[in-house]
N, CA, C and O atoms as a GROMACS GRO file, in nm:
protein
  588
    1UNK      N    1  -7.009  -7.071   4.653
    1UNK     CA    2  -7.043  -7.141   4.844
    1UNK      C    3  -7.182  -7.154   4.782
    1UNK      O    4  -7.244  -7.066   4.720
    2UNK      N    5  -7.221  -7.282   4.809
    2UNK     CA    6  -7.378  -7.290   4.812
    2UNK      C    7  -7.456  -7.219   4.918
    2UNK      O    8  -7.403  -7.170   5.018
    3UNK      N    9  -7.599  -7.217   4.890
    3UNK     CA   10  -7.655  -7.112   4.987
    3UNK      C   11  -7.675  -7.170   5.154
    3UNK      O   12  -7.705  -7.112   5.258
    4UNK      N   13  -7.637  -7.333   5.115
    4UNK     CA   14  -7.643  -7.390   5.263
    4UNK      C   15  -7.526  -7.335   5.360
    4UNK      O   16  -7.520  -7.281   5.471
    5UNK      N   17  -7.424  -7.383   5.243
    5UNK     CA   18  -7.282  -7.336   5.350
    5UNK      C   19  -7.319  -7.262   5.379
    5UNK      O   20  -7.387  -7.279   5.480
    6UNK      N   21  -7.313  -7.101   5.318
    6UNK     CA   22  -7.347  -6.993   5.318
    6UNK      C   23  -7.441  -6.934   5.506
    6UNK      O   24  -7.403  -6.858   5.595
    7UNK      N   25  -7.572  -7.021   5.487
    7UNK     CA   26  -7.635  -7.006   5.616
    7UNK      C   27  -7.595  -7.104   5.682
    7UNK      O   28  -7.674  -7.104   5.776
    8UNK      N   29  -7.516  -7.202   5.700
    8UNK     CA   30  -7.418  -7.282   5.791
    8UNK      C   31  -7.330  -7.150   5.861
    8UNK      O   32  -7.351  -7.107   5.974
    9UNK      N   33  -7.226  -7.097   5.766
    9UNK     CA   34  -7.162  -7.032   5.808
    9UNK      C   35  -7.257  -6.892   5.870
    9UNK      O   36  -7.205  -6.841   5.969
   10UNK      N   37  -7.355  -6.844   5.834
   10UNK     CA   38  -7.408  -6.755   5.878
   10UNK      C   39  -7.520  -6.787   6.034
   10UNK      O   40  -7.612  -6.712   6.065
   11UNK      N   41  -7.485  -6.898   6.101
   11UNK     CA   42  -7.593  -6.984   6.170
   11UNK      C   43  -7.483  -6.980   6.304
   11UNK      O   44  -7.509  -6.938   6.417
   12UNK      N   45  -7.343  -7.042   6.248
   12UNK     CA   46  -7.261  -7.015   6.356
   12UNK      C   47  -7.201  -6.903   6.395
   12UNK      O   48  -7.163  -6.888   6.512
   13UNK      N   49  -7.185  -6.804   6.292
   13UNK     CA   50  -7.131  -6.669   6.326
   13UNK      C   51  -7.282  -6.626   6.416
   13UNK      O   52  -7.271  -6.625   6.539
   14UNK      N   53  -7.371  -6.603   6.377
   14UNK     CA   54  -7.516  -6.565   6.477
   14UNK      C   55  -7.465  -6.651   6.648
   14UNK      O   56  -7.436  -6.604   6.758
   15UNK      N   57  -7.472  -6.732   6.616
   15UNK     CA   58  -7.410  -6.803   6.749
   15UNK      C   59  -7.293  -6.739   6.839
   15UNK      O   60  -7.317  -6.690   6.949
   16UNK      N   61  -7.171  -6.744   6.787
   16UNK     CA   62  -7.038  -6.704   6.811
   16UNK      C   63  -7.072  -6.553   6.904
   16UNK      O   64  -7.031  -6.506   7.010
   17UNK      N   65  -7.166  -6.512   6.803
   17UNK     CA   66  -7.180  -6.360   6.810
   17UNK      C   67  -7.287  -6.329   6.923
   17UNK      O   68  -7.326  -6.213   6.936
   18UNK      N   69  -7.344  -6.448   7.021
   18UNK     CA   70  -7.446  -6.453   7.053
   18UNK      C   71  -7.374  -6.473   7.229
   18UNK      O   72  -7.384  -6.416   7.338
   19UNK      N   73  -7.313  -6.572   7.177
   19UNK     CA   74  -7.214  -6.582   7.342
   19UNK      C   75  -7.128  -6.484   7.338
   19UNK      O   76  -7.107  -6.443   7.452
   20UNK      N   77  -7.055  -6.415   7.240
   20UNK     CA   78  -7.004  -6.314   7.289
   20UNK      C   79  -7.021  -6.196   7.317
   20UNK      O   80  -6.934  -6.119   7.359
   21UNK      N   81  -7.191  -6.160   7.283
   21UNK     CA   82  -7.278  -6.130   7.381
   21UNK      C   83  -7.278  -6.097   7.509
   21UNK      O   84  -7.246  -5.997   7.573
   22UNK      N   85  -7.341  -6.256   7.542
   22UNK     CA   86  -7.365  -6.248   7.708
   22UNK      C   87  -7.221  -6.259   7.786
   22UNK      O   88  -7.212  -6.215   7.901
   23UNK      N   89  -7.138  -6.303   7.737
   23UNK     CA   90  -6.990  -6.282   7.784
   23UNK      C   91  -6.937  -6.168   7.810
   23UNK      O   92  -6.833  -6.152   7.874
   24UNK      N   93  -7.020  -6.061   7.751
   24UNK     CA   94  -6.952  -5.931   7.750
   24UNK      C   95  -7.052  -5.869   7.832
   24UNK      O   96  -7.011  -5.784   7.911
   25UNK      N   97  -7.173  -5.896   7.829
   25UNK     CA   98  -7.276  -5.871   7.972
   25UNK      C   99  -7.221  -5.923   8.057
   25UNK      O  100  -7.194  -5.829   8.132
   26UNK      N  101  -7.160  -6.062   8.126
   26UNK     CA  102  -7.110  -6.125   8.206
   26UNK      C  103  -6.966  -6.023   8.271
   26UNK      O  104  -6.921  -6.024   8.386
   27UNK      N  105  -6.914  -5.930   8.137
   27UNK     CA  106  -6.806  -5.896   8.187
   27UNK      C  107  -6.836  -5.762   8.266
   27UNK      O  108  -6.777  -5.703   8.357
   28UNK      N  109  -6.966  -5.736   8.187
   28UNK     CA  110  -6.998  -5.602   8.203
   28UNK      C  111  -7.025  -5.608   8.384
   28UNK      O  112  -6.967  -5.541   8.469
   29UNK      N  113  -7.128  -5.706   8.404
   29UNK     CA  114  -7.182  -5.764   8.556
   29UNK      C  115  -7.053  -5.771   8.656
   29UNK      O  116  -7.058  -5.723   8.770
   30UNK      N  117  -6.929  -5.838   8.602
   30UNK     CA  118  -6.822  -5.818   8.693
   30UNK      C  119  -6.709  -5.682   8.743
   30UNK      O  120  -6.625  -5.673   8.833
   31UNK      N  121  -6.761  -5.583   8.628
   31UNK     CA  122  -6.674  -5.487   8.669
   31UNK      C  123  -6.737  -5.362   8.765
   31UNK      O  124  -6.688  -5.267   8.826
   32UNK      N  125  -6.886  -5.423   8.741
   32UNK     CA  126  -6.998  -5.374   8.821
   32UNK      C  127  -6.986  -5.408   8.988
   32UNK      O  128  -6.985  -5.340   9.090
   33UNK      N  129  -6.977  -5.562   8.956
   33UNK     CA  130  -6.982  -5.632   9.096
   33UNK      C  131  -6.832  -5.550   9.156
   33UNK      O  132  -6.848  -5.488   9.261
   34UNK      N  133  -6.683  -5.547   9.090
   34UNK     CA  134  -6.510  -5.505   9.112
   34UNK      C  135  -6.596  -5.371   9.205
   34UNK      O  136  -6.634  -5.366   9.322
   35UNK      N  137  -6.603  -5.293   9.115
   35UNK     CA  138  -6.686  -5.096   9.173
   35UNK      C  139  -6.751  -5.121   9.326
   35UNK      O  140  -6.701  -5.055   9.416
   36UNK      N  141  -6.898  -5.245   9.370
   36UNK     CA  142  -6.908  -5.227   9.454
   36UNK      C  143  -6.818  -5.266   9.563
   36UNK      O  144  -6.813  -5.200   9.667
   37UNK      N  145  -6.732  -5.389   9.538
   37UNK     CA  146  -6.656  -5.417   9.632
   37UNK      C  147  -6.505  -5.285   9.635
   37UNK      O  148  -6.414  -5.282   9.718
   38UNK      N  149  -6.512  -5.252   9.595
   38UNK     CA  150  -6.341  -5.143   9.570
   38UNK      C  151  -6.444  -5.000   9.699
   38UNK      O  152  -6.379  -4.937   9.782
   39UNK      N  153  -6.589  -4.982   9.686
   39UNK     CA  154  -6.669  -4.885   9.693
   39UNK      C  155  -6.659  -4.917   9.831
   39UNK      O  156  -6.632  -4.828   9.912
   40UNK      N  157  -6.676  -5.022   9.862
   40UNK     CA  158  -6.696  -5.138  10.074
   40UNK      C  159  -6.497  -5.148  10.086
   40UNK      O  160  -6.476  -5.174  10.204
   41UNK      N  161  -6.397  -5.140  10.032
   41UNK     CA  162  -6.307  -5.161  10.058
   41UNK      C  163  -6.338  -5.348  10.078
   41UNK      O  164  -6.340  -5.385  10.196
   42UNK      N  165  -6.350  -5.405  10.021
   42UNK     CA  166  -6.386  -5.555  10.012
   42UNK      C  167  -6.274  -5.640   9.970
   42UNK      O  168  -6.297  -5.689   9.860
   43UNK      N  169  -6.182  -5.667  10.011
   43UNK     CA  170  -6.024  -5.728   9.918
   43UNK      C  171  -6.062  -5.830   9.900
   43UNK      O  172  -6.021  -5.875   9.792
   44UNK      N  173  -6.158  -5.932   9.984
   44UNK     CA  174  -6.174  -6.094   9.922
   44UNK      C  175  -6.248  -6.094   9.750
   44UNK      O  176  -6.236  -6.165   9.650
   45UNK      N  177  -6.336  -5.955   9.791
   45UNK     CA  178  -6.447  -5.984   9.663
   45UNK      C  179  -6.387  -5.962   9.578
   45UNK      O  180  -6.389  -6.038   9.481
   46UNK      N  181  -6.274  -5.797   9.579
   46UNK     CA  182  -6.191  -5.784   9.483
   46UNK      C  183  -6.132  -5.896   9.394
   46UNK      O  184  -6.132  -5.902   9.271
   47UNK      N  185  -6.074  -5.996   9.501
   47UNK     CA  186  -5.952  -6.048   9.406
   47UNK      C  187  -6.084  -6.184   9.364
   47UNK      O  188  -6.071  -6.248   9.260
   48UNK      N  189  -6.179  -6.207   9.440
   48UNK     CA  190  -6.278  -6.295   9.348
   48UNK      C  191  -6.316  -6.239   9.224
   48UNK      O  192  -6.281  -6.289   9.117
   49UNK      N  193  -6.374  -6.155   9.231
   49UNK     CA  194  -6.435  -6.102   9.097
   49UNK      C  195  -6.309  -6.036   9.004
   49UNK      O  196  -6.333  -6.001   8.889
   50UNK      N  197  -6.210  -6.026   9.045
   50UNK     CA  198  -6.062  -6.011   8.983
   50UNK      C  199  -6.045  -6.159   8.896
   50UNK      O  200  -6.028  -6.140   8.776
   51UNK      N  201  -6.046  -6.278   8.932
   51UNK     CA  202  -6.041  -6.376   8.883
   51UNK      C  203  -6.130  -6.433   8.792
   51UNK      O  204  -6.097  -6.506   8.698
   52UNK      N  205  -6.275  -6.390   8.827
   52UNK     CA  206  -6.397  -6.430   8.766
   52UNK      C  207  -6.349  -6.304   8.634
   52UNK      O  208  -6.310  -6.364   8.534
   53UNK      N  209  -6.344  -6.175   8.620
   53UNK     CA  210  -6.337  -6.057   8.529
   53UNK      C  211  -6.217  -6.123   8.447
   53UNK      O  212  -6.242  -6.113   8.326
   54UNK      N  213  -6.088  -6.190   8.473
   54UNK     CA  214  -5.997  -6.232   8.392
   54UNK      C  215  -5.998  -6.336   8.289
   54UNK      O  216  -5.955  -6.337   8.174
   55UNK      N  217  -6.077  -6.455   8.386
   55UNK     CA  218  -6.171  -6.563   8.277
   55UNK      C  219  -6.287  -6.513   8.169
   55UNK      O  220  -6.297  -6.566   8.058
   56UNK      N  221  -6.356  -6.427   8.205
   56UNK     CA  222  -6.428  -6.329   8.087
   56UNK      C  223  -6.356  -6.311   7.991
   56UNK      O  224  -6.365  -6.366   7.881
   57UNK      N  225  -6.258  -6.213   8.036
   57UNK     CA  226  -6.164  -6.136   7.923
   57UNK      C  227  -6.137  -6.288   7.806
   57UNK      O  228  -6.131  -6.300   7.683
   58UNK      N  229  -6.126  -6.384   7.920
   58UNK     CA  230  -6.021  -6.478   7.833
   58UNK      C  231  -6.119  -6.548   7.718
   58UNK      O  232  -6.114  -6.518   7.599
   59UNK      N  233  -6.180  -6.615   7.758
   59UNK     CA  234  -6.343  -6.614   7.645
   59UNK      C  235  -6.396  -6.536   7.574
   59UNK      O  236  -6.461  -6.580   7.479
   60UNK      N  237  -6.387  -6.416   7.594
   60UNK     CA  238  -6.423  -6.323   7.485
   60UNK      C  239  -6.298  -6.333   7.396
   60UNK      O  240  -6.319  -6.355   7.277
   61UNK      N  241  -6.190  -6.322   7.432
   61UNK     CA  242  -6.059  -6.323   7.349
   61UNK      C  243  -6.070  -6.428   7.246
   61UNK      O  244  -6.047  -6.399   7.129
   62UNK      N  245  -6.120  -6.606   7.295
   62UNK     CA  246  -6.145  -6.695   7.192
   62UNK      C  247  -6.240  -6.708   7.141
   62UNK      O  248  -6.251  -6.782   7.044
   63UNK      N  249  -6.373  -6.612   7.210
   63UNK     CA  250  -6.481  -6.602   7.092
   63UNK      C  251  -6.472  -6.486   7.026
   63UNK      O  252  -6.585  -6.459   6.985
   64UNK      N  253  -6.404  -6.413   6.998
   64UNK     CA  254  -6.333  -6.325   6.942
   64UNK      C  255  -6.276  -6.383   6.807
   64UNK      O  256  -6.335  -6.376   6.699
   65UNK      N  257  -6.175  -6.432   6.823
   65UNK     CA  258  -6.090  -6.505   6.748
   65UNK      C  259  -6.187  -6.570   6.630
   65UNK      O  260  -6.178  -6.552   6.508
   66UNK      N  261  -6.300  -6.667   6.719
   66UNK     CA  262  -6.388  -6.755   6.668
   66UNK      C  263  -6.455  -6.665   6.535
   66UNK      O  264  -6.469  -6.714   6.423
   67UNK      N  265  -6.485  -6.553   6.564
   67UNK     CA  266  -6.569  -6.474   6.524
   67UNK      C  267  -6.509  -6.437   6.384
   67UNK      O  268  -6.554  -6.458   6.271
   68UNK      N  269  -6.407  -6.383   6.422
   68UNK     CA  270  -6.292  -6.352   6.277
   68UNK      C  271  -6.256  -6.454   6.173
   68UNK      O  272  -6.227  -6.453   6.054
   69UNK      N  273  -6.270  -6.550   6.276
   69UNK     CA  274  -6.229  -6.672   6.144
   69UNK      C  275  -6.369  -6.715   6.053
   69UNK      O  276  -6.392  -6.732   5.933
   70UNK      N  277  -6.438  -6.719   6.163
   70UNK     CA  278  -6.588  -6.688   6.056
   70UNK      C  279  -6.642  -6.662   5.984
   70UNK      O  280  -6.701  -6.725   5.897
   71UNK      N  281  -6.626  -6.484   6.023
   71UNK     CA  282  -6.617  -6.374   5.921
   71UNK      C  283  -6.534  -6.402   5.789
   71UNK      O  284  -6.591  -6.381   5.682
   72UNK      N  285  -6.418  -6.443   5.789
   72UNK     CA  286  -6.341  -6.461   5.709
   72UNK      C  287  -6.338  -6.561   5.621
   72UNK      O  288  -6.285  -6.556   5.510
   73UNK      N  289  -6.391  -6.647   5.666
   73UNK     CA  290  -6.394  -6.788   5.610
   73UNK      C  291  -6.555  -6.769   5.507
   73UNK      O  292  -6.576  -6.844   5.412
   74UNK      N  293  -6.649  -6.664   5.546
   74UNK     CA  294  -6.742  -6.632   5.489
   74UNK      C  295  -6.768  -6.534   5.342
   74UNK      O  296  -6.839  -6.532   5.241
   75UNK      N  297  -6.637  -6.445   5.419
   75UNK     CA  298  -6.616  -6.343   5.331
   75UNK      C  299  -6.718  -6.202   5.409
   75UNK      O  300  -6.759  -6.097   5.359
   76UNK      N  301  -6.730  -6.243   5.511
   76UNK     CA  302  -6.837  -6.122   5.568
   76UNK      C  303  -6.759  -6.056   5.688
   76UNK      O  304  -6.688  -6.108   5.774
   77UNK      N  305  -6.808  -5.878   5.660
   77UNK     CA  306  -6.714  -5.789   5.771
   77UNK      C  307  -6.847  -5.794   5.865
   77UNK      O  308  -6.948  -5.724   5.861
   78UNK      N  309  -6.816  -5.888   5.938
   78UNK     CA  310  -6.945  -5.901   6.078
   78UNK      C  311  -6.902  -5.788   6.189
   78UNK      O  312  -6.928  -5.786   6.310
   79UNK      N  313  -6.854  -5.728   6.138
   79UNK     CA  314  -6.798  -5.566   6.225
   79UNK      C  315  -6.946  -5.481   6.201
   79UNK      O  316  -7.020  -5.419   6.278
   80UNK      N  317  -6.949  -5.505   6.077
   80UNK     CA  318  -7.062  -5.386   6.039
   80UNK      C  319  -7.174  -5.433   6.043
   80UNK      O  320  -7.264  -5.368   5.989
   81UNK      N  321  -7.208  -5.568   6.113
   81UNK     CA  322  -7.370  -5.658   6.123
   81UNK      C  323  -7.421  -5.583   6.227
   81UNK      O  324  -7.355  -5.535   6.319
   82UNK      N  325  -7.567  -5.572   6.205
   82UNK     CA  326  -7.592  -5.502   6.353
   82UNK      C  327  -7.616  -5.591   6.501
   82UNK      O  328  -7.654  -5.544   6.609
   83UNK      N  329  -7.586  -5.716   6.472
   83UNK     CA  330  -7.627  -5.775   6.534
   83UNK      C  331  -7.496  -5.769   6.667
   83UNK      O  332  -7.500  -5.792   6.788
   84UNK      N  333  -7.384  -5.727   6.572
   84UNK     CA  334  -7.264  -5.684   6.642
   84UNK      C  335  -7.263  -5.550   6.758
   84UNK      O  336  -7.210  -5.553   6.869
   85UNK      N  337  -7.331  -5.445   6.702
   85UNK     CA  338  -7.356  -5.329   6.775
   85UNK      C  339  -7.371  -5.341   6.894
   85UNK      O  340  -7.273  -5.292   6.950
   86UNK      N  341  -7.449  -5.384   6.969
   86UNK     CA  342  -7.522  -5.394   7.105
   86UNK      C  343  -7.375  -5.445   7.168
   86UNK      O  344  -7.349  -5.405   7.282
   87UNK      N  345  -7.283  -5.529   7.104
   87UNK     CA  346  -7.156  -5.542   7.221
   87UNK      C  347  -7.082  -5.501   7.172
   87UNK      O  348  -6.977  -5.558   7.200
   88UNK      N  349  -7.066  -5.392   7.077
   88UNK     CA  350  -6.958  -5.297   7.080
   88UNK      C  351  -6.986  -5.200   7.137
   88UNK      O  352  -6.888  -5.127   7.143
   89UNK      N  353  -7.112  -5.139   7.207
   89UNK     CA  354  -7.137  -5.082   7.275
   89UNK      C  355  -7.147  -5.119   7.446
   89UNK      O  356  -7.141  -5.037   7.537
   90UNK      N  357  -7.159  -5.216   7.454
   90UNK     CA  358  -7.135  -5.242   7.589
   90UNK      C  359  -6.981  -5.273   7.579
   90UNK      O  360  -6.937  -5.183   7.650
   91UNK      N  361  -6.911  -5.320   7.550
   91UNK     CA  362  -6.744  -5.320   7.573
   91UNK      C  363  -6.709  -5.182   7.577
   91UNK      O  364  -6.624  -5.158   7.664
   92UNK      N  365  -6.754  -5.063   7.499
   92UNK     CA  366  -6.728  -4.958   7.490
   92UNK      C  367  -6.725  -4.907   7.604
   92UNK      O  368  -6.624  -4.842   7.632
   93UNK      N  369  -6.866  -4.923   7.733
   93UNK     CA  370  -6.901  -4.917   7.838
   93UNK      C  371  -6.808  -5.002   7.970
   93UNK      O  372  -6.776  -4.950   8.077
   94UNK      N  373  -6.784  -5.114   7.937
   94UNK     CA  374  -6.691  -5.171   7.983
   94UNK      C  375  -6.557  -5.075   8.019
   94UNK      O  376  -6.523  -5.047   8.134
   95UNK      N  377  -6.507  -5.043   7.929
   95UNK     CA  378  -6.400  -5.034   7.913
   95UNK      C  379  -6.384  -4.883   7.998
   95UNK      O  380  -6.275  -4.857   8.050
   96UNK      N  381  -6.478  -4.804   8.005
   96UNK     CA  382  -6.522  -4.651   8.065
   96UNK      C  383  -6.530  -4.690   8.203
   96UNK      O  384  -6.486  -4.606   8.282
   97UNK      N  385  -6.592  -4.832   8.268
   97UNK     CA  386  -6.614  -4.859   8.372
   97UNK      C  387  -6.491  -4.928   8.475
   97UNK      O  388  -6.487  -4.911   8.597
   98UNK      N  389  -6.382  -5.021   8.385
   98UNK     CA  390  -6.256  -5.023   8.389
   98UNK      C  391  -6.156  -4.936   8.435
   98UNK      O  392  -6.091  -4.939   8.539
   99UNK      N  393  -6.155  -4.841   8.320
   99UNK     CA  394  -6.112  -4.730   8.349
   99UNK      C  395  -6.111  -4.656   8.475
   99UNK      O  396  -6.012  -4.603   8.524
  100UNK      N  397  -6.220  -4.656   8.518
  100UNK     CA  398  -6.291  -4.573   8.674
  100UNK      C  399  -6.239  -4.622   8.789
  100UNK      O  400  -6.192  -4.558   8.882
  101UNK      N  401  -6.257  -4.804   8.770
  101UNK     CA  402  -6.216  -4.895   8.850
  101UNK      C  403  -6.068  -4.893   8.876
  101UNK      O  404  -6.028  -4.898   8.993
  102UNK      N  405  -5.983  -4.884   8.774
  102UNK     CA  406  -5.825  -4.845   8.804
  102UNK      C  407  -5.755  -4.731   8.815
  102UNK      O  408  -5.636  -4.721   8.846
  103UNK      N  409  -5.853  -4.618   8.780
  103UNK     CA  410  -5.827  -4.493   8.854
  103UNK      C  411  -5.849  -4.507   9.024
  103UNK      O  412  -5.775  -4.449   9.104
  104UNK      N  413  -5.956  -4.590   9.062
  104UNK     CA  414  -6.006  -4.600   9.229
  104UNK      C  415  -5.878  -4.659   9.246
  104UNK      O  416  -5.777  -4.588   9.252
  105UNK      N  417  -5.872  -4.795   9.254
  105UNK     CA  418  -5.720  -4.864   9.246
  105UNK      C  419  -5.584  -4.778   9.309
  105UNK      O  420  -5.527  -4.773   9.418
  106UNK      N  421  -5.565  -4.695   9.137
  106UNK     CA  422  -5.449  -4.641   9.209
  106UNK      C  423  -5.446  -4.494   9.279
  106UNK      O  424  -5.350  -4.418   9.283
  107UNK      N  425  -5.549  -4.480   9.321
  107UNK     CA  426  -5.581  -4.352   9.409
  107UNK      C  427  -5.523  -4.415   9.529
  107UNK      O  428  -5.410  -4.399   9.575
  108UNK      N  429  -5.658  -4.519   9.589
  108UNK     CA  430  -5.584  -4.676   9.726
  108UNK      C  431  -5.434  -4.600   9.731
  108UNK      O  432  -5.397  -4.496   9.787
  109UNK      N  433  -5.360  -4.704   9.640
  109UNK     CA  434  -5.245  -4.751   9.636
  109UNK      C  435  -5.174  -4.623   9.685
  109UNK      O  436  -5.118  -4.618   9.794
  110UNK      N  437  -5.180  -4.533   9.610
  110UNK     CA  438  -5.146  -4.358   9.599
  110UNK      C  439  -5.156  -4.361   9.755
  110UNK      O  440  -5.047  -4.365   9.812
  111UNK      N  441  -5.273  -4.359   9.839
  111UNK     CA  442  -5.326  -4.325   9.943
  111UNK      C  443  -5.181  -4.396  10.034
  111UNK      O  444  -5.095  -4.328  10.088
  112UNK      N  445  -5.185  -4.526  10.032
  112UNK     CA  446  -5.113  -4.551  10.124
  112UNK      C  447  -4.958  -4.597  10.126
  112UNK      O  448  -4.903  -4.641  10.227
  113UNK      N  449  -4.889  -4.579   9.991
  113UNK     CA  450  -4.818  -4.529  10.046
  113UNK      C  451  -4.754  -4.375  10.105
  113UNK      O  452  -4.656  -4.344  10.173
  114UNK      N  453  -4.840  -4.317  10.055
  114UNK     CA  454  -4.824  -4.152  10.129
  114UNK      C  455  -4.813  -4.200  10.298
  114UNK      O  456  -4.716  -4.180  10.370
  115UNK      N  457  -4.954  -4.274  10.338
  115UNK     CA  458  -4.972  -4.337  10.520
  115UNK      C  459  -4.837  -4.383  10.529
  115UNK      O  460  -4.769  -4.320  10.610
  116UNK      N  461  -4.759  -4.506  10.447
  116UNK     CA  462  -4.689  -4.575  10.504
  116UNK      C  463  -4.562  -4.453  10.489
  116UNK      O  464  -4.544  -4.392  10.595
  117UNK      N  465  -4.494  -4.420  10.403
  117UNK     CA  466  -4.431  -4.258  10.374
  117UNK      C  467  -4.405  -4.146  10.511
  117UNK      O  468  -4.291  -4.112  10.544
  118UNK      N  469  -4.551  -4.090  10.593
  118UNK     CA  470  -4.528  -4.015  10.681
  118UNK      C  471  -4.496  -4.110  10.813
  118UNK      O  472  -4.416  -4.061  10.893
  119UNK      N  473  -4.554  -4.250  10.844
  119UNK     CA  474  -4.505  -4.303  10.925
  119UNK      C  475  -4.394  -4.366  10.934
  119UNK      O  476  -4.359  -4.394  11.048
  120UNK      N  477  -4.330  -4.396  10.849
  120UNK     CA  478  -4.204  -4.419  10.839
  120UNK      C  479  -4.086  -4.301  10.802
  120UNK      O  480  -3.975  -4.316  10.751
  121UNK      N  481  -4.156  -4.182  10.846
  121UNK     CA  482  -4.116  -4.054  10.861
  121UNK      C  483  -4.013  -4.003  10.732
  121UNK      O  484  -3.923  -3.919  10.734
  122UNK      N  485  -4.073  -4.102  10.601
  122UNK     CA  486  -4.051  -3.991  10.470
  122UNK      C  487  -4.140  -3.950  10.421
  122UNK      O  488  -4.159  -3.970  10.300
  123UNK      N  489  -4.239  -3.869  10.508
  123UNK     CA  490  -4.304  -3.772  10.415
  123UNK      C  491  -4.280  -3.637  10.335
  123UNK      O  492  -4.160  -3.622  10.315
  124UNK      N  493  -4.330  -3.571  10.302
  124UNK     CA  494  -4.324  -3.517  10.206
  124UNK      C  495  -4.190  -3.392  10.290
  124UNK      O  496  -4.084  -3.362  10.234
  125UNK      N  497  -4.213  -3.363  10.368
  125UNK     CA  498  -4.102  -3.280  10.412
  125UNK      C  499  -3.993  -3.348  10.457
  125UNK      O  500  -3.878  -3.305  10.452
  126UNK      N  501  -4.026  -3.454  10.500
  126UNK     CA  502  -3.920  -3.600  10.512
  126UNK      C  503  -3.879  -3.616  10.680
  126UNK      O  504  -3.775  -3.670  10.717
  127UNK      N  505  -3.998  -3.548  10.787
  127UNK     CA  506  -3.939  -3.544  10.910
  127UNK      C  507  -4.095  -3.587  10.992
  127UNK      O  508  -4.185  -3.540  10.921
  128UNK      N  509  -4.144  -3.646  11.093
  128UNK     CA  510  -4.228  -3.620  11.144
  128UNK      C  511  -4.240  -3.567  11.316
  128UNK      O  512  -4.129  -3.527  11.349
  129UNK      N  513  -4.317  -3.558  11.404
  129UNK     CA  514  -4.302  -3.526  11.472
  129UNK      C  515  -4.284  -3.645  11.625
  129UNK      O  516  -4.346  -3.752  11.622
  130UNK      N  517  -4.244  -3.629  11.681
  130UNK     CA  518  -4.230  -3.742  11.849
  130UNK      C  519  -4.284  -3.715  11.955
  130UNK      O  520  -4.308  -3.595  11.962
  131UNK      N  521  -4.314  -3.770  12.040
  131UNK     CA  522  -4.430  -3.753  12.138
  131UNK      C  523  -4.344  -3.627  12.235
  131UNK      O  524  -4.366  -3.629  12.356
  132UNK      N  525  -4.265  -3.540  12.192
  132UNK     CA  526  -4.213  -3.464  12.286
  132UNK      C  527  -4.182  -3.348  12.228
  132UNK      O  528  -4.108  -3.265  12.281
  133UNK      N  529  -4.264  -3.326  12.065
  133UNK     CA  530  -4.304  -3.214  12.018
  133UNK      C  531  -4.154  -3.220  11.918
  133UNK      O  532  -4.171  -3.162  11.811
  134UNK      N  533  -4.047  -3.267  11.932
  134UNK     CA  534  -3.966  -3.267  11.870
  134UNK      C  535  -3.964  -3.303  11.724
  134UNK      O  536  -4.002  -3.420  11.721
  135UNK      N  537  -3.939  -3.258  11.596
  135UNK     CA  538  -3.891  -3.303  11.485
  135UNK      C  539  -3.804  -3.408  11.496
  135UNK      O  540  -3.688  -3.408  11.537
  136UNK      N  541  -3.883  -3.508  11.451
  136UNK     CA  542  -3.774  -3.660  11.394
  136UNK      C  543  -3.788  -3.670  11.278
  136UNK      O  544  -3.888  -3.682  11.207
  137UNK      N  545  -3.609  -3.665  11.244
  137UNK     CA  546  -3.599  -3.722  11.091
  137UNK      C  547  -3.593  -3.815  11.041
  137UNK      O  548  -3.488  -3.868  11.077
  138UNK      N  549  -3.676  -3.912  10.931
  138UNK     CA  550  -3.638  -4.045  10.901
  138UNK      C  551  -3.628  -4.131  10.970
  138UNK      O  552  -3.531  -4.208  10.977
  139UNK      N  553  -3.795  -4.134  11.077
  139UNK     CA  554  -3.802  -4.261  11.138
  139UNK      C  555  -3.828  -4.344  11.128
  139UNK      O  556  -3.951  -4.334  11.128
  140UNK      N  557  -3.791  -4.498  11.109
  140UNK     CA  558  -3.800  -4.591  11.071
  140UNK      C  559  -3.821  -4.724  11.175
  140UNK      O  560  -3.715  -4.763  11.226
  141UNK      N  561  -3.945  -4.802  11.215
  141UNK     CA  562  -3.953  -4.896  11.279
  141UNK      C  563  -3.906  -5.006  11.290
  141UNK      O  564  -3.998  -5.082  11.263
  142UNK      N  565  -3.826  -5.059  11.312
  142UNK     CA  566  -3.761  -5.191  11.264
  142UNK      C  567  -3.885  -5.288  11.232
  142UNK      O  568  -3.856  -5.375  11.150
  143UNK      N  569  -4.022  -5.290  11.279
  143UNK     CA  570  -4.113  -5.368  11.225
  143UNK      C  571  -4.158  -5.308  10.981
  143UNK      O  572  -4.176  -5.374  10.878
  144UNK      N  573  -4.154  -5.214  11.003
  144UNK     CA  574  -4.206  -5.151  10.884
  144UNK      C  575  -4.062  -5.176  10.784
  144UNK      O  576  -4.046  -5.204  10.666
  145UNK      N  577  -3.981  -5.153  10.884
  145UNK     CA  578  -3.828  -5.153  10.784
  145UNK      C  579  -3.842  -5.325  10.726
  145UNK      O  580  -3.796  -5.345  10.614
  146UNK      N  581  -3.890  -5.418  10.785
  146UNK     CA  582  -3.910  -5.532  10.747
  146UNK      C  583  -3.972  -5.577  10.641
  146UNK      O  584  -3.926  -5.655  10.557
  147UNK      N  585  -4.094  -5.521  10.642
  147UNK     CA  586  -4.201  -5.599  10.550
  147UNK      C  587  -4.150  -5.485  10.397
  147UNK      O  588  -4.205  -5.500  10.288
   0.00000   0.00000   0.00000
């Protein structure tokens, strides 16, 4: 490999790694926005951020394929490149935030299911109390049954 050819690969690899770093930072920002929207129960923003987050992940995957291809072609282990350490650290932070966001969503889904079970009479004890104070077993409104 000629020095010029090697420097071309290095320049291309540096550019891809810079693009990856920017995209990972963008994903991090989306995850923070998602967390704020979850805290505010803002369904519209959650949906919008979810789409943006998915697009960022797609771009990260494409850029990472390109990084690996350039690394292989140049015979370089780019994972040990110091330019990569910030991106790896940020990805680990993204994973942590995403896991937390996922747990929040899971809790909310559980709360909604629990509330629906109570409303429909399928609560933990299988019954609810009616207006007269008498226990009602497996109450189910027609509207809820259709949902």
